[in-house]
C-alpha positions as CSV (number, residue, x, y, z in Angstrom):
1,X,82.2,90.9,-71.1
2,X,85.6,91.5,-72.5
3,X,86.9,89.7,-75.6
4,X,89.2,87.7,-73.4
5,X,86.2,86.4,-71.5
6,X,87.0,88.5,-68.5
7,X,84.3,90.7,-67.1
8,X,85.3,94.3,-67.0
9,X,85.4,95.7,-63.5
10,X,83.7,99.0,-62.6
11,X,85.3,101.9,-60.9
12,X,86.5,101.8,-57.3
13,X,84.9,104.4,-55.0
14,X,86.2,107.9,-55.6
15,X,87.7,109.6,-52.6
16,X,85.3,111.6,-50.5
17,X,87.8,114.4,-50.2
18,X,90.5,115.7,-52.6
19,X,93.0,118.5,-51.9
20,X,94.6,120.8,-54.4
21,X,97.0,123.7,-53.9
22,X,94.1,126.1,-53.1
23,X,91.0,124.0,-52.8
24,X,89.4,121.3,-50.7
25,X,87.0,119.1,-52.6
26,X,84.6,117.5,-50.2
27,X,81.0,116.3,-50.0
28,X,78.2,119.0,-49.9
29,X,76.7,119.4,-46.4
30,X,73.6,121.2,-45.2
31,X,75.9,123.7,-43.5
32,X,76.8,124.9,-47.1
33,X,73.3,126.1,-47.7
34,X,74.0,129.8,-47.3
35,X,77.2,129.6,-49.4
36,X,75.3,127.9,-52.2
37,X,72.6,130.6,-52.2
38,X,75.3,133.3,-52.2
39,X,77.0,132.0,-55.4
40,X,73.9,130.5,-57.1
41,X,71.6,133.5,-56.8
42,X,73.4,135.3,-59.5
43,X,71.8,135.7,-63.0
44,X,75.1,135.7,-64.8
45,X,76.4,132.6,-62.9
46,X,73.2,130.7,-63.8
47,X,73.2,131.6,-67.5
48,X,74.4,128.2,-68.7
49,X,73.0,126.1,-65.9
50,X,69.6,124.4,-65.6
51,X,68.9,126.1,-62.2
52,X,66.2,128.5,-61.2
53,X,66.7,132.2,-60.9
54,X,66.2,133.7,-58.5
55,X,67.8,130.9,-56.5
56,X,66.7,130.6,-52.9
57,X,67.3,128.7,-49.7
58,X,64.8,126.0,-50.7
59,X,66.6,125.5,-54.0
60,X,69.9,125.1,-52.2
61,X,68.5,122.7,-49.6
62,X,67.0,120.5,-52.4
63,X,70.3,120.6,-54.4
64,X,72.3,119.6,-51.3
65,X,69.8,116.8,-50.4
66,X,70.2,115.4,-53.9
67,X,74.0,115.4,-53.6
68,X,73.8,113.7,-50.1
69,X,71.6,111.0,-51.6
70,X,73.7,110.3,-54.7
71,X,74.7,106.7,-55.3
72,X,78.5,106.5,-55.2
73,X,78.6,103.8,-57.9
74,X,77.2,106.3,-60.4
75,X,79.9,108.9,-59.6
76,X,80.5,111.7,-57.1
77,X,79.9,115.4,-56.6
78,X,82.2,117.6,-54.5
79,X,81.8,121.1,-53.3
80,X,84.7,123.4,-54.0
81,X,85.8,124.8,-50.7
82,X,88.0,127.9,-51.0
83,X,89.1,130.0,-48.0
84,X,86.7,127.9,-45.9
85,X,83.6,128.7,-48.0
86,X,81.7,126.5,-50.5
87,X,82.2,128.4,-53.8
88,X,81.0,125.9,-56.4
89,X,80.9,122.3,-57.3
90,X,82.4,119.6,-59.6
91,X,81.1,116.2,-60.4
92,X,82.0,113.1,-62.3
93,X,79.5,110.5,-63.5
94,X,80.4,107.1,-64.8
95,X,79.2,105.5,-68.0
96,X,80.4,102.0,-67.1
97,X,79.2,100.2,-70.3
98,X,81.4,102.6,-72.4
99,X,84.3,102.9,-69.9
100,X,83.9,106.7,-69.9
101,X,83.1,109.5,-67.4
102,X,81.6,112.9,-67.8
103,X,82.8,116.0,-65.8
104,X,80.6,119.0,-64.9
105,X,81.4,122.1,-62.8
106,X,80.5,125.5,-61.6
107,X,82.3,128.2,-59.5
108,X,81.2,131.4,-58.0
109,X,81.3,134.3,-60.4
110,X,83.6,136.4,-58.1
111,X,86.2,133.7,-58.6
112,X,86.0,133.3,-62.4
113,X,89.3,133.6,-64.2
114,X,91.5,132.5,-61.3
115,X,92.1,128.9,-62.5
116,X,90.2,127.2,-59.7
117,X,87.9,125.2,-62.0
118,X,90.9,123.9,-63.9
119,X,92.7,123.0,-60.7
120,X,89.6,121.1,-59.5
121,X,89.0,119.4,-62.8
122,X,92.7,118.2,-62.9
123,X,92.3,116.7,-59.5
124,X,89.0,115.0,-60.3
125,X,90.4,113.6,-63.6
126,X,93.4,112.2,-61.8
127,X,91.2,110.6,-59.2
128,X,88.8,109.2,-61.9
129,X,91.6,107.6,-63.9
130,X,93.2,106.2,-60.7
131,X,89.8,104.8,-59.4
132,X,89.1,102.9,-62.6
133,X,92.0,101.3,-64.4
134,X,89.7,100.5,-67.4
135,X,88.5,104.1,-67.8
136,X,89.2,105.0,-71.4
137,X,87.9,108.6,-71.6
138,X,86.7,111.6,-69.7
139,X,84.4,114.0,-71.5
140,X,82.8,117.3,-70.8
141,X,80.3,119.6,-72.5
142,X,79.8,123.4,-72.4
143,X,77.4,125.6,-74.3
144,X,78.9,127.4,-77.2
145,X,78.7,130.8,-75.5
146,X,80.4,129.6,-72.4
147,X,84.0,130.6,-73.3
148,X,85.3,130.1,-69.7
149,X,84.3,126.4,-69.6
150,X,85.6,125.8,-73.1
151,X,89.0,127.2,-72.0
152,X,89.0,124.9,-68.9
153,X,88.5,121.9,-71.2
154,X,91.4,123.0,-73.4
155,X,93.7,123.6,-70.4
156,X,92.9,120.0,-69.3
157,X,94.3,118.9,-72.6
158,X,90.9,117.8,-73.9
159,X,90.3,117.6,-77.6
160,X,87.3,119.2,-79.2
161,X,85.1,116.5,-80.7
162,X,81.8,118.0,-81.7
163,X,79.7,121.1,-82.0
164,X,76.0,120.4,-81.9
165,X,74.0,123.4,-83.1
166,X,71.0,124.5,-81.1
167,X,71.0,121.2,-79.2
168,X,69.7,122.3,-75.8
169,X,66.7,124.5,-74.9
170,X,67.5,126.2,-71.7
171,X,65.6,129.1,-70.2
172,X,63.7,129.7,-73.4
173,X,66.8,129.9,-75.6
174,X,68.5,127.3,-77.8
175,X,72.2,126.7,-77.1
176,X,74.9,124.9,-79.0
177,X,76.7,122.1,-77.2
178,X,80.4,121.8,-77.6
179,X,81.9,118.4,-76.5
180,X,85.5,117.7,-75.6
181,X,87.3,114.6,-74.3
182,X,90.5,113.3,-72.9
183,X,91.6,109.8,-73.5
184,X,93.6,107.8,-71.0
185,X,96.7,107.6,-73.1
186,X,96.6,111.4,-73.6
187,X,96.2,112.0,-69.9
188,X,99.1,109.6,-69.1
189,X,101.3,111.4,-71.5
190,X,100.5,114.8,-69.9
191,X,101.0,113.4,-66.4
192,X,104.4,111.9,-67.3
193,X,105.5,114.9,-69.3
């Protein structure tokens, strides 16, 4: 409940599809299975992701089924469609009690360094702030060695908030977590400027 006595409303449903200059963000579908295997069965791509390697058809089918069954009130996951192929994914998950959201993403290694992730993350941030007028912040995390994702967060105008040393054990190695966030008033200033 708000101090004014008014109950805070949660987010409105996020759009099923978003378009950017080069991408279509849409729900994952079982027809994406081969594309998901093509980009996910890459040892370098999977370095900072909690996914198996090698990554096979069954892994892709399970991943897509989980995306299809997601509860929209908890957030949304989109596939990144580029040149009519699924080349990655981006998601936003709501933390309603704290009026915040968390972003996560991945893109095929062959497309790294082309700004597609930043383009998608801008579109999703805009949609999240539009869907929930009371959303105060969007946050994201990358492992310390993942310079590309750290640069995406900086390009979004996010501020670095914390560096947690050896926080996550992934594939037998400890990784640092680096957290960034973007507050609504910062986002509004960037959108207006």
